[in-house]
C-alpha positions as CSV (number, residue, x, y, z in Angstrom):
1,M,144.0,43.5,71.7
2,G,142.1,46.8,70.7
3,H,140.0,48.8,73.9
4,I,136.5,46.5,74.6
5,P,134.4,48.2,76.9
6,K,133.3,46.7,79.7
7,V,129.6,47.0,78.8
8,T,129.7,45.7,75.3
9,E,127.2,43.9,74.2
10,W,127.4,43.5,70.1
11,Y,130.2,42.7,67.7
12,I,129.9,42.5,64.1
13,T,132.1,39.9,62.3
14,E,132.5,38.6,58.5
15,L,132.3,35.4,57.5
16,L,133.8,33.9,54.7
17,M,131.7,31.4,52.8
18,E,132.6,29.3,49.9
19,I,130.4,27.4,47.3
20,R,131.2,25.1,45.2
21,V,129.1,23.7,42.6
22,N,129.7,20.3,40.8
23,G,131.0,20.8,37.3
24,A,130.8,24.5,37.4
25,R,133.4,26.4,36.1
26,C,134.4,28.6,39.1
27,N,133.6,28.7,43.0
28,V,131.8,31.6,44.5
29,L,132.6,33.6,47.5
30,H,130.1,35.3,50.1
31,R,131.5,37.5,52.9
32,D,128.4,37.6,55.1
33,L,128.1,40.7,57.8
34,I,127.0,38.8,60.8
35,L,125.6,40.5,64.2
36,I,126.8,38.9,67.1
37,N,125.4,39.5,70.6
38,A,128.2,38.6,73.2
39,H,130.2,39.6,76.3
40,S,133.7,39.2,75.4
41,P,135.9,39.1,72.4
42,E,136.4,35.3,72.7
43,E,132.8,34.6,73.4
44,A,132.3,36.5,69.9
45,Y,134.8,34.8,68.1
46,D,133.3,31.2,69.5
47,K,129.6,32.2,68.2
48,A,130.9,33.6,65.0
49,T,132.6,30.5,64.2
50,R,129.4,28.5,65.3
51,N,127.5,30.4,63.0
52,G,129.6,30.1,59.8
53,Q,129.8,26.3,60.5
54,N,125.6,26.0,61.1
55,G,126.0,27.5,57.3
56,E,127.5,24.9,55.8
57,T,125.2,23.1,53.9
58,D,125.0,20.6,50.7
59,Y,122.2,20.3,48.4
60,K,121.4,19.8,44.5
61,N,121.1,22.7,42.0
62,L,118.0,23.2,39.3
63,K,120.3,21.3,37.1
64,D,120.5,18.2,39.5
65,Q,124.1,19.5,40.3
66,S,125.8,18.6,43.7
67,V,126.4,22.4,45.6
68,E,128.4,22.3,48.9
69,I,128.1,25.8,50.9
70,R,131.4,25.9,53.4
71,F,132.6,28.0,55.9
72,R,136.2,29.5,55.2
73,G,136.9,31.2,58.1
74,I,136.5,34.8,59.9
75,T,137.7,37.7,57.9
76,K,136.8,40.4,60.4
77,L,135.4,40.6,64.1
78,D,134.9,43.9,65.6
79,V,133.1,45.6,68.5
80,I,129.9,47.7,67.9
81,Y,130.5,50.8,70.0
82,D,127.2,52.6,69.4
83,P,124.0,51.7,71.0
84,L,122.1,49.4,68.4
85,E,119.6,52.3,67.2
86,D,118.9,54.2,63.8
87,G,122.1,55.6,62.9
88,A,124.4,53.7,64.5
89,E,127.9,53.3,63.2
90,L,128.2,49.1,62.8
91,Y,131.6,49.2,61.1
92,F,134.1,51.2,58.9
93,E,137.2,51.1,57.1
94,E,139.8,53.4,56.7
95,Q,141.4,54.2,53.0
96,L,144.1,56.5,53.0
97,D,145.6,58.7,49.6
98,V,142.5,57.9,48.0
99,P,142.4,59.8,44.6
100,E,138.8,61.7,43.5
101,S,138.3,59.6,40.7
102,E,138.5,56.5,42.4
103,I,136.3,57.9,45.6
104,L,133.4,58.8,42.2
105,L,133.7,55.0,41.1
106,M,132.8,53.7,44.3
107,I,129.4,55.5,44.7
108,P,126.8,53.7,42.5
109,P,123.6,55.2,41.2
110,R,120.6,54.7,43.7
111,E,119.1,52.4,41.0
112,K,121.9,50.0,41.0
113,L,122.0,49.6,45.2
114,D,121.1,46.1,45.4
115,V,118.2,47.0,47.5
116,F,116.4,48.3,44.4
117,T,117.5,45.7,42.1
118,S,115.0,42.7,41.5
119,P,116.4,39.3,41.6
120,R,116.2,37.6,38.1
121,P,114.9,34.0,39.0
122,G,115.2,32.5,35.2
123,E,118.5,33.9,34.7
124,D,120.9,31.5,33.8
125,R,124.1,30.9,36.2
126,D,127.3,29.6,36.2
127,P,127.9,28.2,38.7
128,D,124.0,27.9,39.7
129,Y,123.8,27.4,43.5
130,R,120.2,28.1,43.3
131,S,118.5,25.1,45.7
132,K,116.0,23.1,43.7
133,A,113.9,22.2,46.5
134,V,113.7,25.6,47.4
135,V,112.7,26.9,43.7
136,E,110.2,24.0,43.7
137,E,108.5,25.1,46.8
138,A,108.4,28.7,45.8
139,V,106.6,27.4,42.5
140,R,104.4,25.3,44.7
141,M,102.9,28.2,46.7
142,L,102.7,30.7,43.5
143,D,101.0,27.9,41.9
144,G,98.6,28.1,45.1
145,D,97.9,31.7,44.8
146,R,96.7,31.3,41.6
147,E,93.8,28.7,42.4
């Protein structure tokens, strides 16, 4: 076990969630980074597991296909050493002997970062795991704003 300071309060975990759409040609995996408040690695693991299990759901998509989201497991669990504040390091990965050409490929232009790209709600997807109920509610809310 790595060094865990006695005053540790925060952990970061990566949960592996699998999405399956009935009739789709492939599945989708989400790697969700989750912040966990705990006083021991065991408590952090238990909370991370519960968080993943609580994320499991079933619903219908816009094409009335069944969608299942299942928690597959914890892929990472690590302590956060820095106090949670602007600029705190939450997590790092180490890679050795990476050539310059690969480093340049890892850095997308600013406009390609997720925070700067707009969602495309009308685009056709396979698998389409958008919730029919959520999309219908959003449309109702938008229509209410137009009246």
